[in-house]
C-alpha positions as MATLAB code, in Angstrom:
seq = 'MSEVSYLVFDTALGPAGAAWTARGLSRIELPAASRAQAEARLMGWLPSATPASPPASIRRAVRLLILHLNGKPQDLRAIPLDLTGVPAFHRRVYEAARTIPVGKTRTYGELAALAGAPNAARAVGQALRRNPLPIVVPCHRILAAGSKLGGFSAPGGLATKRRLLEVEGVARGLFHGDGSLPYDGARAAATLAERDERLARLIERAGPFRLTLESMHSPFASLAEAIIHQQLTGKAARTILVRFRALVPGARAPSPQAVLTLPVEKLRGAGVSRAKAAALHDLAAKVLDGTVPSLAALQLMDDDAIVERLVRVRGVGRWTVEMFLIFRLGRPDVLPIHDYGLRKGLGRLLGRRAVPAPAEVARRGEMWRPFRSVASWYLWRAAELPPGPIST';
ca = [
      -1.071  -29.896   13.868;
      -1.290  -26.524   15.654;
      -4.655  -25.415   17.003;
      -6.320  -22.889   14.662;
      -8.440  -20.005   15.963;
     -10.289  -17.278   14.114;
     -12.254  -14.052   14.388;
     -14.378  -11.897   12.088;
     -13.836   -8.127   12.131;
     -15.472   -5.129   10.468;
     -13.789   -2.894    7.898;
     -14.931   -0.072    5.631;
     -15.185   -2.586    2.789;
     -17.241   -5.099    4.769;
     -16.632   -7.849    7.355;
     -13.346   -9.735    6.944;
     -11.838  -12.722    8.728;
      -8.515  -13.934   10.050;
      -7.304  -17.295   11.352;
      -4.109  -17.948   13.294;
      -1.985  -20.471   15.119;
       0.691  -20.004   17.735;
       3.130  -19.206   14.882;
       1.108  -16.386   13.316;
      -1.661  -15.645   10.819;
      -2.546  -18.673    8.698;
      -5.465  -17.382    6.624;
      -7.215  -14.120    5.742;
     -10.655  -13.769    4.200;
     -11.213  -10.584    2.231;
     -14.255   -8.419    3.033;
     -17.598  -10.116    2.425;
     -21.212   -8.943    2.279;
     -21.901  -10.056    5.857;
     -20.179  -11.397    8.938;
     -21.885  -14.755    8.400;
     -20.462  -14.981    4.894;
     -16.937  -14.084    6.058;
     -17.163  -16.720    8.796;
     -18.522  -19.346    6.380;
     -15.617  -18.765    4.002;
     -13.115  -19.217    6.803;
     -14.798  -22.384    8.013;
     -14.861  -23.730    4.486;
     -11.066  -23.720    4.508;
     -10.562  -24.460    8.189;
     -13.497  -26.577    9.455;
     -11.760  -27.384   12.738;
     -11.001  -23.744   13.600;
     -12.663  -22.244   16.662;
     -13.570  -18.616   17.436;
     -11.289  -17.061   20.020;
      -9.948  -13.841   21.462;
      -6.596  -13.223   19.721;
      -3.242  -12.775   21.452;
      -1.497   -9.409   21.363;
       0.453  -10.068   18.133;
      -2.709  -11.022   16.257;
      -4.666   -8.109   17.739;
      -2.022   -5.786   16.380;
      -2.138   -7.504   12.973;
      -5.924   -7.180   12.807;
      -5.743   -3.537   13.841;
      -3.308   -2.861   10.983;
      -5.539   -4.713    8.516;
      -8.566   -2.664    9.567;
      -6.651    0.600    9.141;
      -5.383   -0.559    5.747;
      -8.831   -1.529    4.472;
     -10.284    1.700    5.878;
      -8.117    3.681    3.478;
      -5.061    4.298    5.676;
      -2.364    2.085    4.091;
      -0.073    0.287    6.520;
       3.237   -1.549    6.268;
       2.136   -5.151    6.917;
       5.504   -6.826    6.370;
       6.219   -7.426   10.069;
       3.026   -9.418   10.682;
       4.003  -12.996   11.661;
       2.708  -15.730    9.341;
       2.264  -19.463    9.683;
       3.033  -20.975    6.269;
       3.152  -24.556    7.508;
       2.264  -26.898    4.667;
       2.835  -24.292    1.953;
       5.117  -25.633   -0.820;
       8.661  -24.268   -0.759;
       8.353  -22.456   -4.109;
       5.069  -20.827   -3.102;
       6.697  -19.692    0.128;
       9.510  -18.027   -1.819;
       6.948  -16.267   -4.017;
       5.011  -15.020   -1.002;
       8.159  -13.790    0.725;
       9.182  -11.950   -2.451;
       5.715  -10.406   -2.812;
       5.925   -9.082    0.750;
       8.936   -6.985   -0.219;
       6.794   -4.885   -2.597;
       5.976   -1.664   -0.722;
       2.574   -0.020   -0.492;
       1.778    2.009   -3.596;
       4.050   -0.037   -5.887;
       3.285   -2.864   -8.301;
       5.273   -5.570  -10.083;
       4.597   -7.815  -13.049;
       4.469  -11.596  -12.780;
       7.854  -11.744  -14.490;
       9.381   -9.251  -12.066;
       8.038  -11.190   -9.103;
       9.450  -14.422  -10.551;
      12.872  -12.780  -10.700;
      12.511  -11.567   -7.100;
      11.697  -15.144   -6.083;
      14.864  -16.407   -7.796;
      13.039  -18.068  -10.712;
      13.133  -15.543  -13.588;
      11.599  -17.926  -16.136;
       8.731  -19.087  -13.949;
       6.118  -16.335  -14.368;
       3.359  -18.889  -14.971;
       4.275  -20.843  -11.844;
       4.257  -17.570   -9.910;
       0.710  -16.932  -11.090;
      -0.335  -20.386   -9.872;
       1.249  -19.729   -6.475;
      -0.598  -16.421   -6.146;
      -3.922  -18.094   -6.987;
      -3.376  -20.272   -3.894;
      -2.353  -17.383   -1.639;
      -4.038  -17.985    1.757;
      -3.084  -14.550    3.101;
      -4.206  -11.831    0.680;
      -3.308   -8.239    1.598;
      -0.507   -9.348    3.948;
       0.934  -11.319    1.027;
      -0.028   -8.582   -1.452;
      -0.909  -10.560   -4.579;
      -3.133   -7.624   -5.628;
       0.058   -5.656   -6.398;
       1.027   -8.066   -9.187;
      -0.090   -6.908  -12.626;
       0.075   -8.347  -16.109;
       2.165   -6.714  -18.834;
       1.136   -3.193  -19.790;
      -0.264   -2.449  -16.325;
      -3.281   -4.666  -16.976;
      -4.979   -6.006  -13.877;
      -4.424   -9.641  -14.788;
      -6.182  -12.248  -12.676;
      -7.411  -12.317   -9.092;
      -8.975  -15.447   -7.652;
     -10.082  -13.978   -4.309;
     -13.796  -13.238   -3.680;
     -14.970  -10.261   -5.717;
     -12.444  -10.921   -8.469;
     -10.945   -7.966  -10.297;
     -13.314   -5.505   -8.608;
     -11.729   -6.430   -5.277;
      -8.234   -6.207   -6.726;
      -8.949   -2.779   -8.139;
     -10.374   -1.587   -4.809;
      -7.346   -2.822   -2.870;
      -5.073   -0.978   -5.268;
      -7.168    2.169   -4.957;
      -6.869    2.012   -1.172;
      -3.112    2.146   -1.720;
      -3.349    5.065   -4.162;
      -2.455    3.015   -7.238;
      -5.397    1.948   -9.349;
      -6.994    5.195  -10.395;
      -3.763    6.391  -11.967;
      -3.297    3.123  -13.852;
      -6.847    2.348  -14.861;
      -8.444    5.784  -15.091;
     -11.142    6.162  -17.691;
     -12.286    2.577  -18.327;
     -15.612    3.154  -16.559;
     -15.448    0.061  -14.384;
     -16.371    0.135  -10.703;
     -14.092   -0.609   -7.735;
     -16.739   -2.970   -6.327;
     -18.806   -5.884   -7.620;
     -22.137   -4.350   -8.617;
     -23.842   -7.691   -9.286;
     -22.909   -8.975   -5.830;
     -24.099   -5.715   -4.278;
     -27.483   -5.972   -6.029;
     -27.859   -9.587   -4.912;
     -27.094   -8.597   -1.317;
     -29.691   -5.804   -1.421;
     -32.306   -8.184   -2.837;
     -31.720  -10.562    0.073;
     -32.185   -7.795    2.638;
     -35.147   -5.836    1.216;
     -38.031   -7.725   -0.391;
     -39.547   -4.623   -1.970;
     -36.219   -3.509   -3.397;
     -35.723   -7.054   -4.708;
     -38.824   -6.642   -6.899;
     -37.495   -3.346   -8.240;
     -34.128   -4.949   -8.990;
     -35.888   -7.755  -10.840;
     -37.901   -5.306  -12.948;
     -35.083   -2.825  -13.627;
     -32.550   -5.491  -14.547;
     -28.777   -5.720  -13.971;
     -26.884   -2.917  -12.273;
     -25.386   -0.854  -15.111;
     -23.677    2.101  -13.453;
     -20.341    3.007  -15.011;
     -17.943    5.656  -13.772;
     -17.742    8.926  -15.635;
     -14.253    9.836  -16.793;
     -12.351   12.316  -14.643;
      -9.425   14.411  -15.825;
      -8.991   15.866  -12.316;
     -11.130   16.748   -9.272;
     -10.995   20.382  -10.404;
     -12.312   19.608  -13.894;
     -15.085   17.374  -12.545;
     -16.248   19.849   -9.906;
     -16.098   22.725  -12.399;
     -18.331   20.696  -14.706;
     -20.722   20.002  -11.820;
     -20.941   23.726  -11.005;
     -21.677   24.587  -14.633;
     -24.408   21.916  -14.846;
     -26.308   23.196  -11.812;
     -29.929   24.219  -12.574;
     -29.482   23.789  -16.332;
     -30.737   21.257  -18.845;
     -28.138   18.803  -20.058;
     -28.037   20.380  -23.516;
     -27.570   23.935  -22.214;
     -24.881   22.834  -19.760;
     -22.954   20.968  -22.463;
     -22.987   24.050  -24.695;
     -21.609   26.267  -21.927;
     -19.056   23.629  -20.940;
     -17.667   23.564  -24.492;
     -17.334   27.350  -24.455;
     -15.744   27.272  -20.982;
     -13.100   24.780  -22.115;
     -12.391   26.868  -25.213;
     -11.393   29.825  -23.026;
      -7.961   28.222  -22.645;
      -6.961   27.109  -26.159;
      -4.782   24.016  -26.462;
      -5.675   22.623  -23.035;
      -7.725   19.470  -22.553;
      -9.369   21.248  -19.636;
      -8.650   24.670  -18.078;
      -6.278   24.439  -15.119;
      -7.033   26.100  -11.773;
      -4.244   28.587  -12.443;
      -5.748   29.497  -15.823;
      -9.272   29.881  -14.457;
      -8.068   32.248  -11.733;
      -6.693   34.554  -14.422;
      -9.969   34.618  -16.376;
     -11.993   37.778  -15.646;
     -15.589   37.276  -14.589;
     -16.782   39.024  -17.747;
     -14.889   36.542  -19.922;
     -16.581   33.678  -18.095;
     -19.900   35.473  -18.482;
     -19.236   35.682  -22.207;
     -19.048   31.883  -22.327;
     -22.510   31.672  -20.778;
     -21.449   31.183  -17.146;
     -23.632   33.097  -14.688;
     -22.040   35.619  -12.352;
     -22.650   33.360   -9.334;
     -21.105   30.367  -11.091;
     -18.124   32.449  -12.216;
     -17.495   33.325   -8.562;
     -17.844   29.649   -7.661;
     -15.343   28.605  -10.347;
     -12.825   31.164   -9.091;
     -13.314   29.930   -5.521;
     -12.924   26.308   -6.634;
      -9.683   27.131   -8.439;
      -8.303   28.931   -5.389;
      -9.208   26.074   -3.058;
      -7.581   23.506   -5.351;
      -4.369   25.537   -5.302;
      -4.375   26.039   -1.520;
      -5.022   22.330   -0.872;
      -8.573   22.588    0.458;
      -9.656   20.405   -2.466;
      -7.443   17.313   -2.219;
      -5.653   15.707   -5.132;
      -7.160   12.648   -6.783;
      -4.617   10.387   -5.058;
      -5.479   11.907   -1.681;
      -9.225   11.560   -2.304;
      -8.779    7.835   -2.930;
      -7.461    7.444    0.612;
     -10.169    9.519    2.336;
     -13.498    8.256    3.634;
     -16.758    9.655    2.269;
     -17.551   11.964    5.195;
     -14.079   13.513    5.087;
     -14.467   14.216    1.363;
     -17.859   15.843    1.912;
     -16.453   17.997    4.714;
     -13.613   19.253    2.502;
     -15.479   19.826   -0.755;
     -18.513   21.660    0.652;
     -16.113   24.420    1.681;
     -16.095   25.437   -1.997;
     -18.584   28.118   -2.938;
     -21.437   26.639   -4.961;
     -20.640   23.032   -3.991;
     -23.214   21.510   -1.659;
     -23.587   18.077   -0.150;
     -25.678   16.763   -3.073;
     -22.982   17.758   -5.564;
     -20.347   15.932   -3.521;
     -22.570   12.867   -3.209;
     -22.903   12.689   -7.005;
     -19.127   13.070   -7.250;
     -18.665   10.172   -4.829;
     -21.067    7.877   -6.687;
     -20.345    8.682  -10.329;
     -16.711    9.825  -10.282;
     -15.059    7.974   -7.396;
     -17.255    4.879   -7.478;
     -17.999    4.833   -3.751;
     -20.463    2.009   -2.964;
     -22.221    3.334    0.153;
     -23.593    6.823   -0.588;
     -27.274    7.679   -0.042;
     -28.350   11.175   -1.220;
     -31.367   11.436    1.090;
     -32.351   14.907   -0.164;
     -32.398   13.930   -3.852;
     -35.998   14.397   -5.065;
     -35.792   11.716   -7.767;
     -34.483    9.174   -5.285;
     -37.183   10.051   -2.739;
     -39.852    9.822   -5.430;
     -38.501    6.403   -6.417;
     -38.741    5.210   -2.807;
     -42.313    6.488   -2.635;
     -43.189    4.474   -5.697;
     -41.425    1.440   -4.265;
     -43.559    1.746   -1.118;
     -46.743    2.316   -3.105;
     -47.283    5.902   -1.903;
     -48.357    9.066   -3.645;
     -46.562   11.315   -1.167;
     -42.808   11.672   -1.523;
     -41.019   10.303    1.586;
     -39.093   12.751    3.752;
     -35.279   12.577    3.816;
     -35.365   11.153    7.347;
     -37.432    8.195    6.165;
     -35.015    7.573    3.288;
     -32.157    7.542    5.792;
     -33.955    5.090    8.094;
     -34.784    2.632    5.349;
     -31.280    3.032    3.931;
     -29.777    1.464    7.033;
     -30.674   -1.994    5.714;
     -28.893   -1.232    2.432;
     -25.434   -0.660    3.931;
     -22.706   -1.010    2.613;
     -24.264   -0.721   -0.878;
     -26.491    2.351   -0.603;
     -25.107    3.766   -3.874;
     -26.466    0.693   -5.663;
     -29.841    1.066   -3.921;
     -29.864    4.744   -4.981;
     -29.249    3.790   -8.606;
     -32.217    1.420   -8.539;
     -34.484    4.010   -6.907;
     -33.626    6.432   -9.711;
     -34.568    3.687  -12.200;
     -37.999    3.376  -10.553;
     -39.135    6.570  -12.308;
     -38.313    5.048  -15.710;
     -40.477    1.947  -15.280;
     -43.993    1.692  -16.811;
     -46.880    2.831  -14.591;
     -48.182    0.398  -12.029;
     -47.107   -0.996   -8.666;
     -43.507   -2.122   -8.325;
     -44.122   -4.284   -5.295;
     -47.125   -5.520   -3.385;
];
């Protein structure tokens, strides 16, 4: 038996692991909550493996995996694999799956045909459940009939599968509007509880993590709605939003092109302030000139890059973009340090009357990475709890 070595490496989705032999990669562990967890998973499969510095071919493979998981999809088909001991049929399935390019999906039946066994969709599913090399053997690109996600046996389950597809610019187009998150909220809450004893007590009192994504017709429609909602009660904003949408009859939502043709006075007639009318016109122009990226492009950008692009729009500040990241894109690691409700929640968590400064929120938030969005959600819940200390 060939000697097996391994290493753990950091990605935007969390620490991941890879094991290899002289022939190539033999196992990949998807991102975990911690480096220790990623290492433990690897050792569970390969107890005799030893940590080592990888050779050049494996260094290149790991570099490509990091780029891929950081939202810059790569062609991973040339990475050498060691499939020693893998049954012949499973090997054929894995080789067929590797022919599916980034951004494309196949059904189990289609993959069975690619593997030369058109009537063996169930056997294909069994082979994929035993896939030791997820991502490089892209079992996440295999969907059930009707573009349903189907199964995924890797850690994180369907949330992980959805996130991998989103990285490749696929999932949001297929699964838009179902409200589910691209990460495992229960696992995130459990991780936070392990790291922060005070937050653990809040999590226990507030109950399960219940954030669901708000539907999004387009980045333009969502940001226009955010602009209209600024400094208004929910009821007033909803009334104006209905009138705004009615300005373009027959459309589900006004397009950027249509909004640019609407005079300021017509927007004012719908209840939009003069400043917000100017902001809506600027938003429309920046969507059309590419300053505001498309939804597919946003899925491939990191949080800081999205903030940098969207705050160029008049009337869109960092807080607005942070809410967009959390509630529209489902990003797991956003901490709106200037949000008053969040700061007030942290003050209550710490047993203080004074509201903590943004800098203190940022410092404490370091222990909540990479799930600061989940911590934020719980801090907002703190204000809804009955009076009395949350933690002691």
